[in-house]
N, C-alpha and C positions, 0 to 999 in steps of 0.2 A: 287306297288312294286312287280314283277312277279318272283318268284325263279323256274329257271330250273332245272329238275332233270337228272342225264344222259345224259348232255346234249354234242353233238360233238362238238371239239374246233375248226374244220380245217378251220372254216370261220373266227376264231379270231386271226389268228397269220398271218403274213405274208410271212412266209414260207410253208403255208396251209399243216401243218404236221396234222397227224392225230390222236387222244386220245379223250378222254373225261374227264369231271369235273363230281363229286359226284354231283356236286349242282353249277349253276353261274346265278347271279346275277346283273342286271344292276341299278347303282345307279344313281339319279341327284341330292340330296341333301344330305346333313349332316345328317338330319334325316332317311331318306332311308339308309344312309349308317350305322347308330348307328343299328338302327333295323335288317340289313343283321350280324352284328356282335354279336350281340346277338343270332341270329337264328345258327350260326356258332359255339358259345360259349355253347348252351346248347345241343347240338349234338358232340361236343368234336372236329369239322372239323378244320383243317387250313384252314386259309384263304391267296388266292393269289390274291393280288391286280394287275389288268391287264387295261392298255390303249387300244391302237390300236393293240398292239399284235407287233410291229415292233422292238424289240428286246429281242426275248423269242425265245427258242428252247423247244417244247413239245416231249419230249422222248418216252411217253408212258402217260397210263390213270393216272388221277389225282384224288386218294382220298381227294378232298379239296373245299372248295367253292372259285370259282374264282369271285372275283369282278370287274365288268368293271366298271370303273371309268368314267361317262357324265355327271360329273358336268360341268357347263356353266357358263363365267359372265366373262367381263373385265372392273374395276374401276380405277379410278386414288385417291390412297390415300392419296400424299402428292404432291405440286408443290412447286417447287424450285425455277422457273425462268428460268434458262439454263435446270435444270432437272426436273425429273416426277419419282416418284414411282408409279408401274402399280399393280394392285393386279389381278392376272389371275387364273382364277380358274382351277383346276386341268385337267379336258375332256377336254379342250380346246386344239384343233389341233395346233401345233407348227408351222409349215408354214404360216398357217391362221393368227394366232397371229405376226408372222413377218411381213407378208404382212399389216396387222392392223396398227402397231407400225409405219412403214414406212410410211403408208398414212396420221398418225396424224402428222407427224414431230417428233418423237421420234426416235433418230436415237442410232445406237450400234448392233442392231441384225445382219445387213445386211449379213455378212461372214455364218451365221446360218441358212439361207434361205436354206429350200426346206430338211432340215431333217426330216425324219420321227417318227411320232409317238405325243405325246400329251404333254402338258406343266408340268404336274404331271410327268413324267417318266424323263423329262430332268432332273433336277438336281442328280438323281440316278445315271445317268450314267455322267455326269458333261459334256454332252456334247459340241462336239468345230470342228472347221476345218476352215481352211484358216488363222491360225494363230490368231483366236478366241475364248474363252473358255465361257462357259455359267457363271461360278464363277465369274468373272468382274461384273456383272449386279445384282448376290441374293442379297438381302436384309434380306430376311426373307424366311423358310419353312413351312408352316402350315399344321400339322399332326395330325390325330387320332391314337391312339395305337390299334392294333389289338387284344390286350387282352382287351379291354372296358377301360381303365384306364382314365388319364386327358390328353385334348389336349395338344399339346409341339407346340410350337411357336420355330423355332431355326434360330439364324441369320446366313447369308452367312457365317462368319470366323467360324462358330460352325460346319460346315458341313464337315469340312476337306475335303475339294475338291484337287482332285489330275486330274492326266494323267486319264481320263475317270472311275474315279473313287470319290467315296463320303464315310460319313459317315454312308451312308442308304445301300451301299455294303458292309460296314464292321461292325463297332459297334452294329448299327441297324438294320444290314440286318433282313427281315420278321418279324419287331417288327412295321412299322407303315403304314401307308395308307396317301400318301401326298392328301392334299384337295385343296393346292391354294398355290401359288409363290408370291412373291412380288420382282418385279425388278424394278431396277433403270437405266431411258432410259437419254439420253442428247437430248436438243434440237439444240444443236452446231451438225452441219454438216461435225463433223471428222469420216474418214475415216480408216480403217486398211488395206493395200494392199502391204505389205511386204513380205506377204507368196508368193515363186516363181511362184506357178502355176497360183496364182491369179493376180499377176503382170504382167506376161506373157501373158498370155487371155488379159488384158486390154491393153496390147501393141500391140497385133495382133489387137485389135479392134480399135484401134486408139485414145483411151479414155487417154490422157495426162493428164486431173486435173478429177479425177474420183469423182463421189459425191454418197450419199449412194443408190440412185436409181441406177445409172450402176453398182455398187460395188453388189447389189443385183441381178439385171438380168445377171452379168455375172457367179455369182455363180450358178444361177439356172440354165445356159446354160452349164456351165464347168460337173454341177451334172447330169443332164438329158443325157449331151453324153458319159458320162462315166460309170453309173449306172443304170442298168434295172428296169426300172417299175416294183413293187413288185405284182401290179395289174394285170401283164400283164405274168409277170415272176416271181412266186414266189421266193423272197429274203427276207434276215434281213439286208442289207447293208454291209459296213464293216464286215467281221465274226471275224477276229482277230486284236488284238492290236497291233502298232508298237513297237518290241522291244526299249527301250531303256537301255544305256549303256554306261560304263564310256567312256573316252576318250582315255585313254590305251587301252580298249577292241576294240572300234572303228578304232584306228590306225593299231592294229592289222589286224582286218578284211579288211580294206582296202589295205594293205598290201597285202594280198592274193587275195582280190577281188578287182581291182582297179577301176570298175566301180560302186560301191557300194554307194549310192547315202548316208549323214550322213547332218544331221541338229541339229545344237548346239541349246540346250536348256539354258532356264534363270542359270540354278543350276549347269551348265557346265557340265552339260552329254550331250550324242550324242544319237537323236532321228534316228534310222532306219525303212527304209521303207517295211513293211511285203511284202507289194505287188509284192516288186522288189526279196525279197528273195524267195518266192511261184515261181511267173516266173522262175526264175533262175534255180530253181528246176523241172523247165517243166511240172508245173501244168494248167496253165492257157490254156483254151479252152478243159481240160479234161472233156469226159462225158461217165458215163456208170451206167448201172442199173436205170435209169431216176434220175439221181444227177449229178452235174458238177462243175467245176469253170468256171466263165464266161468269155467268150474269150475275153473279152475288159478289165476287170479288175479283177487279180488275188485274191483280196481280197474278192470276194463275190462267197458265194455258194448257187448254183441255186438249186431247187427242180422242176427237170422237169416232174412228174410224180411219183417218188417212195413215196413219202407221209409219209415216216419212220423217225421219229427223232432219233432212235437209227440207222439207218443205213447212216444219215448224219451224226452224231455224229463220225462212224467210220470212213469215209472219211476225217473228219477235224483233226482226231488223225494221219491218214496215211501223211496229207499235214505236220501236225507240226512235226512229227518223220523224215521227210525228210529234213525239215530245220534244223531240232537238227543234223542231223549226218551231212551236207554239213557245216554248220555253227557254229555249238555249240551253237546257241540259241531255246531257248525254245520259242515257241509262244502260248499267252494266249487267248481264246476268248473272243471277247466281252458280245454277247447274254449271257441272264441269262437262265439255263439248268431247265426244272421242269419236274419231273419224272425219271431219271436217277438215277440208283443205286449208293450207296458211292462205 
């Protein structure tokens, strides 16, 4: 285990934002992780777990120890005939794991293909796409407390999953680092294709009887056509959450903006596409001072070379303010912000 001091973070976040960490360490085992946490405790340093940095904004230098979780490993811990429970180490790449599960004949995650980041970060955000959320598959999340206490294994029902939300962003925020996740997958090749964009894409491809593989391939194609590759164009994917409102509020907005799409949710509320709201306000393709809104997807903020997290957040605030003024809706950003003043 090598501890790096005053380490630049630009290469550790997909937005390629500048900033330095007091210390940074890569850990590949629980033993290394425990040693790193002890090291930070002895120096009274805040600990910030980091996967691939695909959902973070580095707003300033961090007086903290950043822990890059590189723990690897996939194992079958239960075989239930039609279903299996797979334990996946936190450092495994999420998309790589989805590919692996499909190759093994373990189904369910196809709609979540090509989502960037690690398996350990997935429950924090309760990643979701094209009508599927991770919460449906989580059996257990295994964690170590940042303060050096006893390990915690939290069942999926205890994770308090919500839309792009979990207990790890609420009551347990900044208290634990995830080491592994247990996921229940199916050997039955059932697919979820009700999401309009996915259904339309399958129809366009002439796929009348979708399989897990065809859903996976279609989702990958859709995402690649809509979202820029962060290795080429620094970004953090969707920057804002889609607002969810009451039916009454949605009806009122559609009355004023008849073209506004609306998606009913299981709790009778209505999800509204933030990309449409931002585009309507004229932001799509806007580019200035080395930052901009991607020309093909209004939810994506791009770093064209500014490299300042503070400047990027300022642009995000302008976008959100214009949506609030136009629609009366407050947009909430998806990425976790580090280094910003309270």
